[in-house]
C-alpha positions as CSV (number, residue, x, y, z in Angstrom):
1,X,-9.7,20.4,-4.6
2,X,-8.1,17.0,-6.4
3,X,-4.6,15.5,-5.1
4,X,-2.4,13.8,-7.4
5,X,-3.1,10.9,-6.0
6,X,-7.2,11.2,-6.8
7,X,-5.9,12.7,-10.4
8,X,-4.6,9.6,-11.2
9,X,-7.1,7.4,-9.4
10,X,-10.0,9.0,-11.9
11,X,-7.5,9.3,-15.0
12,X,-5.8,5.6,-15.0
13,X,-7.7,2.1,-15.0
14,X,-7.0,-0.1,-11.9
15,X,-4.4,-2.2,-13.1
16,X,-2.2,0.5,-13.7
17,X,-2.3,2.6,-10.5
18,X,0.3,-0.1,-8.1
19,X,3.3,0.5,-11.1
20,X,2.2,4.3,-11.5
21,X,2.4,5.3,-7.9
22,X,5.8,2.6,-7.9
23,X,7.4,4.4,-10.2
24,X,6.3,8.4,-9.2
25,X,7.2,6.9,-5.6
26,X,10.6,6.2,-6.8
27,X,11.3,10.3,-8.0
28,X,10.6,11.1,-5.1
29,X,14.4,10.0,-4.2
30,X,17.9,10.9,-5.3
31,X,19.2,8.8,-8.3
32,X,22.2,7.3,-5.9
33,X,19.4,5.7,-3.5
34,X,16.2,4.1,-6.2
35,X,17.6,0.7,-6.0
36,X,17.4,1.3,-1.9
37,X,13.8,2.6,-2.1
38,X,12.9,-0.4,-4.4
39,X,13.4,-2.2,-2.2
40,X,12.3,-1.1,0.4
41,X,8.7,-1.2,-1.2
42,X,8.5,-4.3,-2.4
43,X,9.6,-5.3,1.0
44,X,6.6,-4.1,3.2
45,X,4.2,-5.2,0.0
46,X,6.0,-8.2,0.9
47,X,5.3,-8.0,4.8
48,X,1.5,-6.5,4.2
49,X,0.6,-9.8,2.0
50,X,2.7,-12.6,4.8
51,X,-0.1,-10.5,6.8
52,X,-3.0,-11.2,5.1
53,X,-2.2,-15.0,4.0
54,X,-1.3,-15.5,8.4
55,X,-5.3,-13.9,8.9
56,X,-6.9,-15.7,6.3
57,X,-5.5,-19.3,7.9
58,X,-6.2,-18.5,10.6
59,X,-9.6,-16.6,10.0
60,X,-11.7,-18.2,8.0
61,X,-14.5,-15.9,7.6
62,X,-14.0,-13.2,5.6
63,X,-15.5,-10.1,8.0
64,X,-13.3,-11.7,10.4
65,X,-10.9,-11.8,7.4
66,X,-11.4,-7.6,6.9
67,X,-11.8,-6.5,10.2
68,X,-7.7,-7.7,11.4
69,X,-6.7,-6.5,7.6
70,X,-8.7,-2.9,8.8
71,X,-7.6,-2.9,12.5
72,X,-4.2,-1.5,12.0
73,X,-5.1,1.3,10.2
74,X,-7.1,3.2,13.0
75,X,-4.1,3.4,14.4
76,X,-2.8,5.6,10.8
77,X,-5.5,7.4,11.5
78,X,-5.3,8.2,14.9
79,X,-1.5,9.7,14.1
80,X,-3.2,12.1,10.7
81,X,-5.7,13.5,13.0
């Protein structure tokens, strides 16, 4: 059984997925709060990019960068289980 994210993943090319997720995420918020929801989404995206830049600056080998970026996901998986 495919959920909505799987349908989007299989039905659209990669370059269109991020804007589509942004729009679908904003559709779940009321019209009066959509501006703030968009700002919050972009702030967290920018923080993630800064984290990637910092990891790339401190860790020069791509295997270590991959581990540093994937490491925090373990906490989300433990929270989800």
